[in-house]
N, C-alpha and C positions, 0 to 999 in steps of 0.2 A: 275757524282755521283748521286747515287740514292737518297741520302738524300738531295740533293740541287735542285732537279728538280722543286720543287714548289716555290722556292724563286727567285726573279728577282733583279739583282743588280741595285742600283739606278742610276749609271753612265753609264750603257750599253745601247747605243742607239738602237741596234738591238733588244735586249730584250724589250726595252721600246716601240718598235713599235707594239708589240702584246698586250699590256695592254688594249687599248680601247675596243677591242672586248670582252675580258674576263670580264671587268668591266660592260659592258652593259648587258651581260648575267646575271651576279650576281645581278645587279640592278633590272632587270626584275623579277628575281626570288623573290627578297625581296619585290617588290611591290605586286606581286601575293600573297605572304604570308601575307602581311599586309591587303590586301583586304579580304582574307579569314578570318583572325582573326577579322577584323571589322564586317564582316557579321555574324560570330558566336556570337560576343558580342551583336550585335543588336538583333539577335534571342533570346539570353539569356535574354536580357533586356525586350523584349516583353513578353517572357514566364513568367518572374518574375512579371511583371505588371499584367498579367491576374490572376496569382495565388494570388497576393496581393488583387485584387478586390474580388476574390472568398472568400478569408479569411475574409475580412471585411463584405462581405455579410453574411457569416455564423455567425460572431460575432453579427451583428445587429439583425439577426433573433433570436439568442439565448437570447439576452437581452430583446427583445420585447416579447418573449415567457414566460419569467420569471418575468413579471410585469413591465417592462420598468422603472427601477429605474433611476431617473435623474442623480445620480452620475455616474453610469456606462455608461449612454448615453453620458455624458459630456466627459468622458475619451475616449470613442470610437470616438466621433466627433473630438476631438483634434488630435488624432492619424491619422484619415482619412484626416484631413486638412493638416497635416504635410507631409504625405507620398503620398497622391493622388492629393491634391490641393483643393482649396476652391470652385471651380465652377464645380467640378465633380458631376455627378448625385447622386452617392452613398453618398457623403459628404452632399449634400443638403437634401437627404432623412434622414440621421442621424440627421441633425440639425432640420428637421421638427419633428421627433420623440422627440427630446430633448425639443423643445419649447412646444409641446403638453403635455409632462409630467410636465413641469415647470410652465405652465400658471396658473393652479388653485391656486397655492400658492403665486403668485405675484400680485401686483396691476394691474388692468386691463389696465391702460394706458401704463405701461411698456410692457405688453404682446402685446398690439396693435402695439406699435412702433417696437417691435422685429419681429412681423409677417409682417408688412409692408416692413421692410428692407429685410426680407427673400423673400417675394414675388417679389420685384424688382430684386434681384440678380438671383433668379430662372427664372424669365421671360426673363432675358438677356442671360441665359445659356442654357435653355431648350426650346423645341418647345411648341407651345401654347396648344397643346392637350396632352402633356406628363402627365402620371399618377401622378408623383411627384408634378408637378406644379398644377395640378387639386386639389390635396390634400392640398397644401399650400394655394391656393386661398380659398378653403372651410373653412379651419381653421381661416383664416383672417376674413372672414365674420362672422364666429361663435363668434370670440372675439369682433367684432363690435356689434353683437347682445347682447353680455353680457355687454358691456358698457352701452347701453340703454339711452344715452342722448337725449334731444329733437332733433327730426329730424332723429334719427337713424332707427326708424321703417320703414319709407319710403325708406331710403337708403338701408336697408337690403333687403326689398322686391324687389327693383330695381336690386340690385346685384344678387340676386338669380334668378330673371327672365332672366337677361343677361347670367348667367351661363347656364341655360337650353337652351337658343337659341344657345350659343356657342357649347355646346356638341351635339346639333342636327345637326349643320353644319359640325363639324369636325368628323373624323372617330374614335369615341369612342364606346366601347361596351355598350350593353343595360343596364348592371348593373350600370355603372357610370352615365348614363343618368337618370336611375331611382332614384339614390341617389340625384341628383340635383332636380328632380321633387318633391321628398319628402321634401327636404330642403325648396323649394319654398312654399309648403303647410304649413310647420311649420312657415315660415315667415308671411304668411297671417293670420295664427292663432294668432300669437303674436300681429299683428296689430289690430286684432279684440278684443283681450283681453285688451291690454294696450293703445289702441288709445285714450281713454278718458283722459289719464294722460300725453299725449304728446302735448304740446302747439304748436309745429311746424308741426303738422301733416297736410298734404295738404287736405286730405278728410278722414272723419271717417264714413265709411259705414260697420259696422261689419257684417251685414247680407250678403252683397255682398261678403265680404272677406271670410266668412265662407262657403258660397255656392261654391265659386271657390276652396277653400281648400278641400271641400268634394268631388268635382268632380275630382280634381287631385289625391288625395290619393285613391279614389275608383278605378280609372283606374290603378293606380300603384299596388294596391292589386291584381287586376285581372291579371296584367302582371307577378307579382312575383309568384302568385299561379300557373299559367300555366307554368312558366319557372322553378321554383324551387320546387313547391309543396306547398300545403296548410299548411303543418307542418314545413316548413323551418323557421329558425330564422329570416331571412330578411323579410319574409311575416308577421311574428308576430310583427316585429318592425313597419311595415306600419299599421297594425291593431291597434297598440297602439296609433298612431297619429290619426287614424279614431275615436277611442273612445274619445280622447280629443276634437276633432272637434264636435262630437255629444253632448258632455257635454257642450261645449261653446254655441252651438245653443240652448240647453235647457235653459241655464242661461239667454239668451236674453229674454225669455218669463217667467222669474221667477215670475211675478205677477200672471200668470195663466198657470202653467206648464201642459203639456199634458203627462199623464202617458204612452200613446202609444209611444211617442217620447223618453221617458226615458228608455223603455225596451231595445232597441238596445244598448244604451250606457252601461247599466248594464250588458247585456249579453257579450259584448266585454270585459269589465273589468274583469268579472268573468273568462272568457276563458283565458285571458292573465295571471291572477294569477295562474290558474291551470297549464298552460303551463310552467310558470317560476318555479314553484315548481317541476314539472316533469323533467325539463331539468337540473336545478341546485341543487335541493334538499334543497333549502332555499328561503327566501324572498329576491329576488334580486331587482335590479333597476326597471325592468319592472313591477314587482308585486307592488312595492311601488307607481309608477305612476298610475297604475290601481286602487290601493286603494284610491288614491286621487280623481280619477274620480268617484268612487262609493260615496265617501263622499260628493262631490259637487252635484251629482245628487240627493242623498237622502236629502240634505239640500234644494235644489230647490223644491222638492216634499213636504217639511214640515216634513219629518221623521227625526227629529233632534237628537233623542237619538242614533239610529244606526249610523247616520252620525257622531256624536261626537265620538263614539267608533272607527269608521274607521279612522277618522282624527287624533285622539290621538295616535293610533298605528302607523300611518304613520309618525307622528312627532317624535316618539321614534326611529323608524327604520331608519329615514333619517339621524340620527347622525352617522350611520355607514360609511357614505360616505361624506368625508369632502368637496368634490367638488360640492355637490348638494346644491341647494338653500333651506335652512331650513325655510326661511320665508314663503314659499308657504304653506306647511302643517300647519304651525301655523295660517296663515290667514284663511285657510279652517276651522280649528278647531274653530277659533274665530267666524266665521259666523254661525257655528253650535251651539255654546254656546250662541249666542246672544238671542235666543228665551227663554232659560231656566235660564241662569245665566249671565246677562249683565255685572256684575262686573268682573266675571271670564273671559268673552270674551274680556273685555277691557285690562285686564292684559296680556292675550294671544296675542292680537294685538300689544301691546307695546313690547312684547318680539320679535314678528316678525319684528317690525320696527328696533329694535336694531340689529337683525341678518342681515337685509338687509343693514343697514348703514355700517356694518362692511364689507360687501361683494361688494356693489355697490357704485357708485358715488352719491353725494348728490342730483343731479338733475335727476337721472335715474328714468325711469317710474315705475320700481318696488318699489323704495323707496317712490315715490309719492303715489302709490297705498296703501302702508302700512300706510302712514301718513293720507290719507283720511279715511281709515278704522278706525284708532284711533279717528279721529275727529267725525266720525259717531257714534261710540260707546260711546263717551264722553257724548252725550245727552242721557237722559233716559225718555222713552224707546227708543231704537234705531229706526231710521226711517224705516229700512227695516225689523224690527222684527214683522211683521204682519203675523201671521201664517194663512194659509188657514184652514178654519173650515169646519167641516162636521156635518150636522144637522140630528139627528136621527128622526125616525118617532114618537118617544115618546116625542119629544120636547127638548131633551137635546142637547146642542152644544158640540161637541168634537173636539179638534184640530186634523187635519188630520195626520195620521201616528203614533198616540200614541198607545202604547200597551193596550190590553184589558184584563180584568179579565175573568176567566172562569166561566161558570155556569149561566150567565145572557145574554139572547139574546137581541140584540139591533135593528139592521136594516140590510138590504140586500144591499151589494155593490159588484161591480166587482173588483176582486183582480188585483194587478199590473201585474201578470203573464199572463193576458189575458184569464184565464180559465173561467168556468161558474160561474155565480153568486152563492154565498153561504151565509149562516148565519154566522155572526161574533158576538163575545161577546162584551159587553159594558165595557168600561174602567171605573174603579171606579173614575178616575179623572173627567169624564164627569159629574157624579152625584155629584161631589164635586167641580164643576167649580165655584160655587159662594162662596166657603169656602176659607177664607184667609189662607195662609200658616202659620204654626206656627213659631214664632220667638223664638230663644233660649233666655231663661231668662238671666239676667245679671249674677247672681250667683245662683246656685241651693241651696235650703235650705239643710243644713246638709253637704255641701261640705267643703273641707279643707279651701279654701279662705273665705267662708261664716262664718266659725267658728272663724276666726281671727278678732282681733280688727282692725278698719280702719287704725290706725297708723302702726301696724305690717304688715298689708296687703300691704300698700303702700311701706313700706321698702323692703319687700320681692320681690315685682314686680320690684322695682328699681334695684335689683341685677341682673335681667335677661335681655335678649334681646327678644323683641317682634317679632314674626314671623307670617305670614299668609299663609295658605295652602288651596288648592282647595280640592274637594272631591276625595277620593281614594288615598290620599298620606299617606305613612307610616311614622309615627313619630318615632316609636321605632320598632326595629326588634328583633325577638326572637333569642337568642344566641349571640347577639352582646356584645362587651366588654365595651361599653361606660357606664358612670355612672352619667350622668346629669339627672335632673328631668325636667319635663314639667308641667307648670301650665296652665291648660285649662281655657281660659278667655271667649271664645265665641265658640259656636258650640258643636257638639257631636262627640264622637269617639267610636269605638268598640274595645274590647280587645279579641284577638283570640290566639289560640295555635294550633300546628299541632300534632296530635296523630295518629301514624301509617299511615302517609300519608294523613290524612283527617284533614281539618281545622275545629276547634271547637270554637264556640263563647262562651267566658267566661263571659263577662260583658259589660255594656254600661256605659261610663263615660260622665258626664254632665259638664256644665260651672262651674268653681270653683274647680273641682277635681284636684288632683295631680297625675301625671303619672310617673312611673319609680322609685318610692321611694324605692322599695325593692332592686334593684341593687345598688342604691346610698348608702343605709345604710349598706348593707351586702357586697358590693364590689364583687358581683358575676355576672355572665352573665345574660342577660335579660331572663326572664321566659315567656314572651308573646310578641305578636306583637300588636301595636296600630295603627289603620287606621282611617282616618278622614271620617266622614259621612256628607259631605257637606262642606261649607266654615267654616274654623276653624282659630281662633286666639289664639296663646299660647305664653308663655314666657318660655325660656329655661334658667335654672339656673345650674351652675356647682355644682358638689358634694361638693367641698371645701367651696364654698360660702353658700350652703344650710346648711352644718353642723355648720358653724360658726353662722349662723342665729339662728339655734335651740339652740346653746349654749348660745347666748345672750338673748333669749326669752324663758324661761321655760314654759310659757303658750302655746306658739306655739308648743313646743315639746310635751306637754301633749295632745294637739289636734291632733298631728300627730299620737300619740299612740292610741287615740280614733278612728281615721279613720281606722287604720290598724285592730283594734279590730272589728269595724263594718264590714269590708270586710271579716274577718274570720268568723264572725257570719253569714253573708249572704251565704258564701260557705257551712257552716255546714247545714244551712236551706235547701239548694238545695239538699244536700245528703240525708237529712231526707225526703224531698218530694219525692225523687226517690224511696225510700223504702216504704213510707206510702201511697201514692196516685197513682191511675191509670193514664194512659197517658192522657186521655181527661181532667182530673182535673188538672194535672200538666200544660197542655197547657193553660187552663183558668187562673190559678194562675199566670203564667208567663206573659200572656198578660195584666192582671190587674196590675201587678207590673210595667211593662214597660209603660203602659198608665199613671200610677200615677207619675212615676219619669220623663218620657220624653215626656209626652203628653201636648197638648195645647188645652184648651177649644175652641170649634168652635160652629157654629150654630146647627149642628146635633149631636154633641157628643164630643169626645176627639180624636184629630188627632195626631198620634205619629210622632214626628219630626225626627225620625231616619229611614233611608232607610235600611230595613232588608229584606233579601231574606228568602224564606221558608226553604232552607237547613240550614241557619244560626239559624233560630228559632228552627228547629228540633235539631240541635246540642246543643243549649243552654238548651232545655228542657230534652234532653236525649232520644229522640224517633226517629223512622225512618221517612223518608220523607212521606211515604204513611200514616203512623199513624197521622202525623201532618195534612195532607190534609183532612183526614177523620174528625178529631176534628174540624178544621176550617169550614168544610162543615156543620157540626152540629151546630156550633155557628152562621153561616150565616143564617141557616133555622130559628133560634130563634130570628133573627134580633138583635143579640148582637154585632156583628162586621161586618164590610165590608172591604174586602181586594182588593188590586190591585197590580200592579207591584211595589214591594218594598214599598207598602203603607198599612197602617192599620188605620182604623177609628173605634173606640169603641163607639157604640151607647148607651149602657146602662152599665156603669161601676159597679153600685151596684149589678145588677143581675149577671154580670160576676164574681164578687167576690163570690156571693152565689154559683155559679156553681163550682168555685174552692174549696169551702169548702164542696161540696157534698150536699148542701141544695136545688139544683135545678137539674132537669134532662135535658140533652141536646139532647136526641134522642127520 
């Protein structure tokens, strides 16, 4: 039967004799099929693993390209650990990126433990010269450098030196070797900078460390310049290290700095700032470090005012980067301020100490540096605040680096740029070097606080909170909606407004004056900006408390009305002067009024205690800058005034008043 040919009866012995041969053939065929299927599955598994690695590679590249957010890196690392394994190179690389992104926001000891564990696991899974392991070892030493405990300076230098030797022995490319060389130079620079604050340092030879760092980074700049080009970013990174090394070598000779040595450091810093602006279009990290180099060099040369400006800007810009050490720009600013404002320098140094205590361990050498800076500035005058002086041929001593007034020749000196000798002008401060600086009077006569009775004055001041401000701080901003009042207790402030994009000086307020009363009483936005002119102490009183005080004290309310009336009368007088007097007479009248209200009698006349620029004076008088300069030149020829950088000395106040009334001729 055709239908039964394939079936074999169970009890038929003849049919049962043919079964083994057929079963063997079937078994062999089944085995071959299983083998084929197993081979195909293995190939599929291998293909899937390669695709998975490629997918994780792409995801890691994307995350790093878009800012390396720690959250996204943590998710990626967790997925790579689950699907690829903990010891796979890609997983270790993702963990390295995660630790690098998370370390700035964690305690340094936690970061150091995490890097140590990662270094051990990567060392067991990867070859000694693998790029991922090299990066992990580098980050571990960087975290050790950030810890900065006693003994870490020597340890970091040793580890950096060992890394250079390792990369020279193993087959790594020239770029990775150059990175290790640059790191070694930075470690030597740190030991030269902070070695005096490390009690466990084996040897402190800053000159030798800086010379070795200069040699290493100089050779690295030549290699990068020939390999990548002079305009490549990696070349500029090495040049930034060179600028810091040159600055540190200059600071070693701070007692007698050599301007020829300062020129290369300034040139490097200026070039780096220009490059950073050209490449990024903004003030980046490299430009910030270069600005600190400029500030330190200028401070070592005694040019404290430009150094203070550079350091102050660097301290403001450093707040953009939470992973940077804000204490360093503040300490540089404190050193620049120490020559001119020791009290302000002490406050700045204390702020730097607070920042470093938040960032570093208590025994770290950077914290010790800030503590010693505070101790040094606590003594008055500071031990290091001995400015180099320059003696002119006419016998006047002028601090080196101070700005000079135009129109009076002094002596011949060679400029810092190395150009030919030229005639320079004499600073008014040189000829007033023996004149004591004016001190702000306790309360100016006619001011609001001066008009109050002692009991009312004490009650009003008790309602407020006393605050202290350095020079250049804005107490009140034009257009703001706040309604408190400021009671000026010490120092001077200037009141300005912006008209068609130009800042105009409206008035100068003295100790005892009240500020912001218009917005407090009318509950309207601020009409002007108030900026401090030097150290200022004021008390801030809320609008509600001030109104209740005026309600309880009718006499104080009457004096408040009198003050507002006086200010209105003064504004009307300025308008009348603008229409009734020519420009030179208005300048003389304004200078006489400023000297009367803000001046302090000194040996040679009346020294105005408010730092005003010529554009501010011109805006206050209502004349052009050129017109003001012409009027001041005429007054200087008559020996009525003497001007300098934001300084004014009135030599004959009575004659100046006559000039303002038209009773004397200025030309």
